C-alpha positions as CSV (number, residue, x, y, z in Angstrom):
1,X,84.3,241.1,190.3
2,X,83.2,238.4,188.0
3,X,83.5,234.1,188.3
4,X,85.8,233.3,186.3
5,X,86.7,230.1,184.3
6,X,89.2,229.2,182.2
7,X,88.6,230.9,179.2
8,X,86.7,234.1,180.3
9,X,88.4,237.4,181.1
10,X,87.1,240.4,183.2
11,X,88.7,242.6,180.5
12,X,89.7,242.0,176.9
13,X,91.9,245.0,175.5
14,X,92.1,245.5,171.6
15,X,95.4,246.6,171.0
16,X,98.8,246.7,172.9
17,X,99.7,250.4,172.2
18,X,101.1,252.2,175.0
19,X,97.6,253.3,176.4
20,X,96.2,249.9,176.2
21,X,99.5,248.1,177.9
22,X,99.0,250.7,180.7
23,X,95.3,250.1,181.0
24,X,96.4,246.4,181.6
25,X,98.5,246.8,184.2
26,X,96.7,248.7,186.2
27,X,93.9,246.6,185.7
28,X,95.8,243.2,186.3
29,X,97.3,244.5,188.8
30,X,93.9,244.9,190.4
31,X,93.4,241.6,190.5
32,X,91.0,241.0,187.4
33,X,91.9,238.6,184.7
34,X,93.1,240.4,181.5
35,X,93.9,239.7,177.9
36,X,95.4,241.9,175.3
37,X,95.2,241.0,171.8
38,X,97.4,242.9,169.2
39,X,97.1,242.5,165.7
40,X,101.0,243.1,164.8
41,X,104.4,240.8,166.0
42,X,105.7,243.6,168.7
43,X,103.7,245.7,171.2
44,X,103.9,248.7,171.4
45,X,101.9,250.4,168.3
46,X,103.6,253.5,166.9
47,X,105.9,253.1,170.1
48,X,107.9,250.9,168.5
49,X,111.4,249.9,167.0
50,X,112.7,247.5,164.3
51,X,116.1,246.4,163.1
52,X,118.0,246.5,159.3
53,X,121.4,245.7,158.6
54,X,122.1,245.6,162.0
55,X,121.0,249.0,163.0
56,X,118.0,249.6,165.4
57,X,115.6,251.9,164.1
58,X,112.4,254.1,166.0
59,X,109.6,253.4,163.9
60,X,107.5,256.6,164.8
61,X,107.7,258.0,168.3
62,X,111.1,259.0,169.1
63,X,110.8,260.5,172.5
64,X,108.0,261.9,174.9
65,X,107.7,264.3,177.3
66,X,106.1,264.7,180.7
67,X,108.7,262.8,182.7
68,X,109.6,265.6,185.5
69,X,109.0,265.3,189.0
70,X,105.1,264.6,189.3
71,X,104.9,264.4,185.5
72,X,102.2,262.2,184.2
73,X,104.6,259.6,182.2
74,X,106.7,259.4,185.7
75,X,104.0,258.9,188.2
76,X,102.2,256.0,186.0
77,X,105.6,254.2,185.6
78,X,106.2,254.4,189.5
79,X,102.7,253.5,190.3
80,X,103.7,250.0,187.8
81,X,106.6,249.5,189.5
82,X,108.8,250.0,186.5
83,X,110.7,253.3,187.1
84,X,113.7,251.0,188.2
85,X,113.6,248.7,185.3
86,X,113.7,251.2,182.3
87,X,116.6,254.0,182.0
88,X,114.9,257.0,180.6
89,X,117.3,260.0,179.9
90,X,116.5,263.4,179.0
91,X,118.4,264.9,176.3
92,X,119.3,268.7,176.7
93,X,118.7,270.3,174.7
94,X,115.5,268.3,173.7
95,X,114.4,270.7,170.5
96,X,116.2,273.6,168.4
97,X,114.2,275.9,165.9
98,X,115.9,276.6,163.1
99,X,114.3,279.5,160.7
100,X,115.8,281.8,158.5
101,X,116.4,284.2,160.8
102,X,116.9,282.5,164.6
103,X,118.1,279.2,165.8
104,X,116.1,278.8,169.3
105,X,117.5,276.4,171.7
106,X,114.6,274.4,174.0
107,X,116.8,273.7,176.9
108,X,115.9,270.9,179.9
109,X,115.9,274.1,182.0
110,X,112.8,276.3,181.7
111,X,114.4,279.2,182.8
112,X,117.1,279.0,180.6
113,X,114.8,278.8,177.6
114,X,112.6,281.4,178.5
115,X,115.9,283.6,178.7
116,X,116.8,282.6,175.1
117,X,113.6,283.5,173.6
118,X,113.9,286.7,175.6
119,X,117.4,287.5,174.4
120,X,116.5,286.8,170.5
121,X,112.8,288.9,171.2
122,X,114.0,291.6,173.6
123,X,110.3,293.4,172.6
124,X,107.9,290.4,174.1
125,X,110.3,289.7,177.2
126,X,107.6,290.0,179.2
127,X,104.9,288.6,177.3
128,X,107.6,285.5,176.7
129,X,107.7,285.2,180.7
130,X,104.3,285.6,181.1
131,X,103.4,283.1,178.4
132,X,105.8,280.3,179.6
133,X,104.6,281.1,183.3
134,X,100.8,280.3,182.3
135,X,101.4,277.1,180.8
136,X,103.4,275.8,183.2
137,X,102.0,277.1,186.4
138,X,98.5,276.9,185.5
139,X,96.4,274.6,187.5
140,X,94.5,271.6,184.8
141,X,91.0,273.5,185.5
142,X,92.7,276.8,183.4
143,X,93.1,274.7,180.5
144,X,89.5,274.0,180.1
145,X,88.9,277.3,178.7
146,X,90.8,276.6,175.9
147,X,88.9,273.8,174.2
148,X,86.9,276.6,171.8
149,X,90.3,278.4,171.2
150,X,92.6,278.2,168.5
151,X,96.4,278.0,169.1
152,X,96.5,280.6,167.5
153,X,93.9,282.8,169.4
154,X,96.0,282.2,172.3
155,X,99.3,283.1,170.9
156,X,97.7,286.8,170.2
157,X,96.9,287.4,173.2
158,X,100.8,287.3,174.4
159,X,102.4,288.1,171.0
160,X,102.8,290.8,168.2
161,X,105.6,289.3,166.7
162,X,105.0,286.9,164.1
163,X,108.3,285.5,163.5
164,X,107.9,284.3,167.3
165,X,104.9,283.0,167.0
166,X,105.7,281.0,164.1
167,X,109.1,279.4,166.3
168,X,106.2,278.9,169.2
169,X,104.1,276.5,166.8
170,X,106.6,275.0,164.2
171,X,106.9,271.9,166.9
172,X,103.4,272.2,167.3
173,X,102.6,271.8,163.7
174,X,105.1,268.6,163.7
175,X,103.6,266.7,166.4
176,X,100.0,267.8,166.0
177,X,99.8,267.8,162.0
178,X,97.8,271.5,162.1
179,X,98.7,275.2,162.1
180,X,97.7,277.0,164.7
181,X,95.3,278.4,163.5
182,X,93.4,275.3,163.3
183,X,94.6,273.4,166.3
184,X,92.7,273.6,169.7
185,X,94.4,275.9,172.2
186,X,94.1,273.2,174.4
187,X,96.0,270.6,172.5
188,X,98.6,273.2,171.5
189,X,99.3,274.6,174.5
190,X,99.4,270.7,175.8
191,X,102.4,269.5,173.1
192,X,104.4,272.7,174.1
193,X,104.1,272.6,178.1
194,X,105.0,268.9,177.7
195,X,106.3,267.8,174.5
196,X,108.9,271.0,174.6
197,X,109.5,272.5,177.9
198,X,109.6,269.0,178.8
199,X,110.8,266.9,176.5
200,X,113.5,264.9,175.2
201,X,113.1,261.3,177.3
202,X,114.4,258.4,175.7
203,X,114.5,255.2,176.9
204,X,118.0,253.5,177.0
205,X,117.9,250.9,174.0
206,X,115.1,252.4,172.1
207,X,111.5,252.9,172.2
208,X,110.4,249.5,171.9
209,X,111.9,249.0,175.4
210,X,109.4,251.1,176.7
211,X,106.9,248.9,175.2
212,X,108.6,245.9,176.5
213,X,108.8,246.9,179.6
214,X,105.2,247.5,180.1
215,X,104.4,244.4,178.1
216,X,106.5,242.2,180.7
217,X,104.9,243.9,183.7
218,X,101.4,242.8,182.2
219,X,102.5,239.4,181.9
220,X,103.8,239.3,185.4
221,X,101.0,240.6,187.1
222,X,99.1,237.8,185.2
223,X,97.8,239.1,182.6
224,X,97.6,237.2,179.0
225,X,99.5,239.0,176.0
226,X,98.3,237.5,172.6
227,X,100.2,239.0,169.4
228,X,99.7,238.4,165.6
229,X,96.3,238.4,167.3
230,X,93.8,240.2,165.0
231,X,90.1,241.0,166.8
232,X,87.4,239.7,164.0
233,X,84.2,241.5,166.0
234,X,83.4,243.2,169.3
235,X,80.3,240.3,170.3
236,X,77.3,242.2,171.7
237,X,74.1,241.1,173.3
238,X,70.9,243.2,174.2
239,X,73.3,246.2,174.4
240,X,75.9,244.9,176.7
241,X,79.3,243.2,175.5
242,X,79.6,239.1,175.8
243,X,83.3,238.9,174.8
244,X,85.3,239.2,171.1
245,X,85.9,236.9,168.2
246,X,89.4,236.2,168.0
247,X,89.6,234.5,164.5
248,X,91.2,231.3,164.8
249,X,90.9,231.3,168.6
250,X,87.4,231.9,168.3
251,X,85.0,233.2,171.0
252,X,86.6,234.5,174.2
253,X,84.1,235.6,177.1
254,X,84.9,238.7,178.4
255,X,82.5,240.9,180.8
256,X,84.4,244.5,179.5
257,X,86.1,245.1,175.9
258,X,88.4,248.3,175.9
259,X,89.1,249.4,172.4
260,X,92.4,250.9,172.1
261,X,92.5,251.3,168.3
262,X,91.0,253.2,165.9
263,X,87.3,254.5,166.5
264,X,86.1,254.2,163.0
265,X,86.9,250.5,163.5
266,X,85.6,249.9,166.5
267,X,82.2,251.1,165.4
268,X,82.0,250.8,161.7
269,X,84.1,246.9,161.6
270,X,84.1,245.5,165.0
271,X,80.7,246.3,166.1
272,X,78.8,247.4,162.8
273,X,76.0,249.3,162.1
274,X,73.3,247.2,163.5
275,X,74.8,247.6,166.9
276,X,76.2,251.4,166.9
277,X,73.5,253.7,167.6
278,X,72.6,256.7,165.3
279,X,74.5,259.6,166.5
280,X,77.9,257.9,166.8
281,X,77.7,256.9,163.3
282,X,76.2,260.3,162.1
283,X,79.5,261.7,164.4
284,X,82.1,259.3,163.2
285,X,81.3,260.3,159.5
286,X,81.7,263.9,159.8
287,X,85.0,263.5,162.2
288,X,88.1,264.3,160.0
289,X,91.6,262.2,160.7
290,X,94.8,263.9,161.7
291,X,97.4,264.0,159.2
292,X,100.2,261.2,158.6
293,X,103.4,261.5,158.1
294,X,106.2,260.4,155.8
295,X,109.3,259.0,158.1
296,X,113.0,258.9,156.9
297,X,115.1,256.2,158.6
298,X,119.2,256.4,157.5
299,X,122.0,254.7,158.8
300,X,125.5,256.3,158.5
301,X,128.9,254.8,158.7
302,X,130.3,257.0,161.4
303,X,129.9,260.3,163.4
304,X,130.7,263.4,161.8
305,X,131.6,267.4,162.6
306,X,128.2,268.4,161.0
307,X,125.5,266.3,163.1
308,X,123.1,267.6,165.4
309,X,123.6,267.0,169.2
310,X,122.5,263.0,169.7
311,X,119.0,263.4,170.8
312,X,117.9,266.5,169.8
313,X,115.1,267.2,167.9
314,X,115.8,270.0,165.2
315,X,112.9,271.6,163.4
316,X,113.6,273.6,160.3
317,X,111.6,275.9,158.0
318,X,112.7,277.8,155.3
319,X,109.9,281.1,156.2
320,X,107.4,281.7,158.9
321,X,104.2,280.9,156.8
322,X,103.0,277.5,159.1
323,X,99.2,277.7,156.8
324,X,101.7,278.0,153.7
325,X,103.7,274.5,155.2
326,X,100.4,272.9,156.4
327,X,98.4,273.3,153.0
328,X,101.7,271.9,151.1
329,X,101.2,268.8,153.4
330,X,97.8,268.8,153.2
331,X,97.4,268.7,149.4
332,X,100.5,265.8,149.5
333,X,102.5,268.7,147.0
334,X,105.7,266.9,147.8
335,X,108.2,268.8,146.3
336,X,106.9,272.1,148.2
337,X,106.8,270.6,151.8
338,X,110.2,272.3,152.8
339,X,109.9,271.9,156.8
340,X,111.0,269.0,158.5
341,X,112.1,267.7,161.9
342,X,115.4,265.9,161.5
343,X,117.0,263.8,164.6
344,X,120.4,262.1,165.1
345,X,119.7,259.1,167.5
346,X,121.3,259.0,171.1
347,X,122.8,255.6,169.7
348,X,125.2,257.8,167.3
349,X,124.1,255.3,164.6
350,X,121.1,256.6,162.5
351,X,119.2,259.6,161.6
352,X,115.1,259.8,161.6
353,X,113.3,262.5,159.9
354,X,109.5,263.3,159.6
355,X,107.2,265.3,157.6
356,X,103.4,265.8,157.8
357,X,101.5,264.1,154.6
358,X,98.0,263.2,153.3
359,X,97.6,259.7,153.0
360,X,96.9,259.3,149.4
361,X,96.6,255.7,148.8
362,X,99.2,253.1,147.8
363,X,99.5,253.5,144.6
364,X,100.4,257.8,145.2
365,X,103.1,255.9,147.4
366,X,105.0,253.7,145.6
367,X,105.1,255.6,142.7
368,X,106.4,258.7,144.8
369,X,108.2,257.4,147.7
370,X,111.9,257.0,146.4
371,X,111.4,260.8,144.7
372,X,110.7,262.1,148.5
373,X,112.8,260.2,150.1
374,X,115.4,261.4,148.2
375,X,114.5,265.0,148.0
376,X,113.9,264.9,151.5
377,X,117.7,264.0,152.3
378,X,119.2,266.5,149.8
379,X,116.8,269.2,151.9
380,X,118.2,268.3,155.2
381,X,122.4,268.1,153.7
382,X,121.2,271.8,152.4
383,X,119.8,273.2,155.0
384,X,121.0,271.2,158.3
385,X,123.4,268.6,157.8
386,X,126.0,268.9,155.6
387,X,127.8,266.1,153.7
388,X,125.1,264.0,155.1
389,X,124.7,262.0,151.5
390,X,128.7,261.3,151.5
391,X,128.2,258.8,155.1
392,X,124.5,257.1,154.5
393,X,125.1,253.2,154.5
394,X,121.7,252.4,154.5
395,X,118.4,254.7,153.5
396,X,114.5,253.6,154.3
397,X,111.3,255.3,154.8
398,X,107.8,255.0,155.8
399,X,104.6,256.3,154.0
400,X,101.0,256.8,155.6
401,X,100.4,253.4,153.9
402,X,103.0,251.6,156.3
403,X,102.0,253.2,159.1
404,X,98.4,252.1,158.2
405,X,99.7,248.5,157.6
406,X,101.1,248.3,161.1
407,X,98.6,249.4,163.2
408,X,95.6,249.9,161.3
409,X,94.8,253.3,162.0
410,X,92.7,255.1,159.4
411,X,94.5,256.6,156.6
412,X,97.7,255.8,158.7
413,X,96.5,259.1,160.9
414,X,99.6,260.1,163.2
415,X,97.3,261.3,166.3
416,X,94.3,259.9,165.9
417,X,91.3,262.6,164.6
418,X,92.6,266.1,164.0
419,X,92.6,268.3,166.8
420,X,90.4,271.2,165.9
421,X,88.0,272.5,168.2
422,X,85.3,271.4,167.0
423,X,86.8,267.5,167.4
424,X,88.2,267.9,170.7
425,X,86.4,266.0,174.0
426,X,83.5,265.0,171.6
427,X,80.7,263.5,173.2
428,X,80.3,260.3,170.9
429,X,83.7,259.4,171.4
430,X,83.9,259.4,175.4
431,X,85.7,256.6,177.3
432,X,82.4,254.9,178.2
433,X,80.3,254.4,175.4
434,X,76.7,253.7,175.4
435,X,77.7,249.9,174.6
436,X,77.3,248.6,178.2
437,X,81.0,247.1,179.1
438,X,82.5,248.7,176.2
439,X,85.1,251.5,176.7
440,X,87.4,253.4,174.2
441,X,90.9,254.5,175.1
442,X,94.5,256.1,173.8
443,X,94.3,259.0,171.1
444,X,90.9,258.1,168.6
445,X,89.1,259.5,172.3
446,X,90.0,263.3,170.7
447,X,90.9,263.6,174.5
448,X,95.0,263.7,174.4
449,X,98.0,262.9,172.2
450,X,101.4,261.3,172.5
451,X,102.7,258.8,174.6
452,X,101.9,260.8,178.3
453,X,98.1,261.6,176.9
454,X,97.4,258.0,176.1
455,X,99.2,256.4,179.1
456,X,97.3,258.9,181.0
457,X,93.8,257.7,179.5
458,X,94.7,254.4,179.7
459,X,95.1,254.5,183.3
460,X,92.2,256.5,183.3
461,X,89.7,253.7,181.7
462,X,91.3,251.4,184.1
463,X,90.1,253.6,186.9
464,X,86.7,253.9,185.4
465,X,86.0,249.8,184.9
466,X,87.3,248.9,188.3
467,X,85.3,251.5,189.7
468,X,82.3,250.0,188.0
469,X,83.1,246.5,189.1
470,X,83.1,247.8,192.7
471,X,87.1,246.6,193.2
472,X,89.0,249.0,195.2
473,X,89.8,251.7,192.8
474,X,93.1,252.8,192.0
475,X,94.9,255.8,193.2
476,X,94.8,258.7,190.6
477,X,98.6,259.6,190.8
478,X,98.6,261.4,187.5
479,X,96.7,264.5,187.3
């Protein structure tokens, strides 16, 4: 470990999203002097909550997966001694899919979910069991062959019924912002297995609780968390990181820097073209970000009969053409985007709903925000929650520009880079960069998505740093 001075750190982490917080906790637990700098006034990134009119709303992330026994999230929280500090409950059913002919429920019990799908599609019964067994029982190495395939390729190997394939893909489109023909089979299968077959987990008090508990643990372990602190530059000398420019605070020396923020911002702004190799600049110029989301926040006067079960994600699509749904979303044809997810909160006071949309620009959303907000409410009322409008006492929405403003994610991207097979595990965006001492973590590394994914990457990035610094490496318990 390097010798510390009062203002010198072993590691500076840019961004207090879940990946940055987990990385910081592991490093601080190993005895390193760590600073996390976050430009927002609260930790969590997309995993935050806010209050309006006395109601608490989850900003974007609304639940997570992989908290089963030996799941990545459980192993990480246990390793950080946080599993007893936070009350995490699983809603069952976690998800419900509504299409013109079916209402399919994903239960907390895989066998029950399998049986429900088999009852709806008896001719595909054996294939359904084989598919779910493949996703739940395969070793990680078996998923490596999925990297160059699409999720459609994988589904076509098992099923012939187009309606079934749509039902198995709708949450993947919602949580990955790509249709089955474009999203990698690796990402699609991970979303389905970790978010749907083992999903519905929610921290008591809201999603902000998860970020806050990690932040408090980080500080207990000796870490320094500076909120409302925007890193201006990553300072490099002779291809080695030497610290960061923290604006008013000035130069902060550090032997290592971990960027848990937008990769474009990392390389183009914080480092700059004079430092970054041409191969990385060309790769970033060719990369496509994921779509963003339009998020609806509603507060209701009281629970009423037509509401879904609190904490259950209800997915609706009035047809079976996910390619068309994606095209409407991509082109920003907001009057035609009919598929959506809606969720009645566990506290029984608010409703969150979202739909995939493009970034467009600030002016577009200034003009169209209220139009989409009201049409969204009408669609939810028509298809899922009758009489909804009679009970709304507060309504607001976040646009892609809102998401950009609060996180600085390029084009308000919901999931980092779009998970095309060609963009998965991109060599130029790996955790260890060509600049010595600079590491990437989070969903902009093209390796993973969602809270469990970025938490795992945060832990793994800490492991890489500790190995380099010749400290005792942390035990890799989250495989």
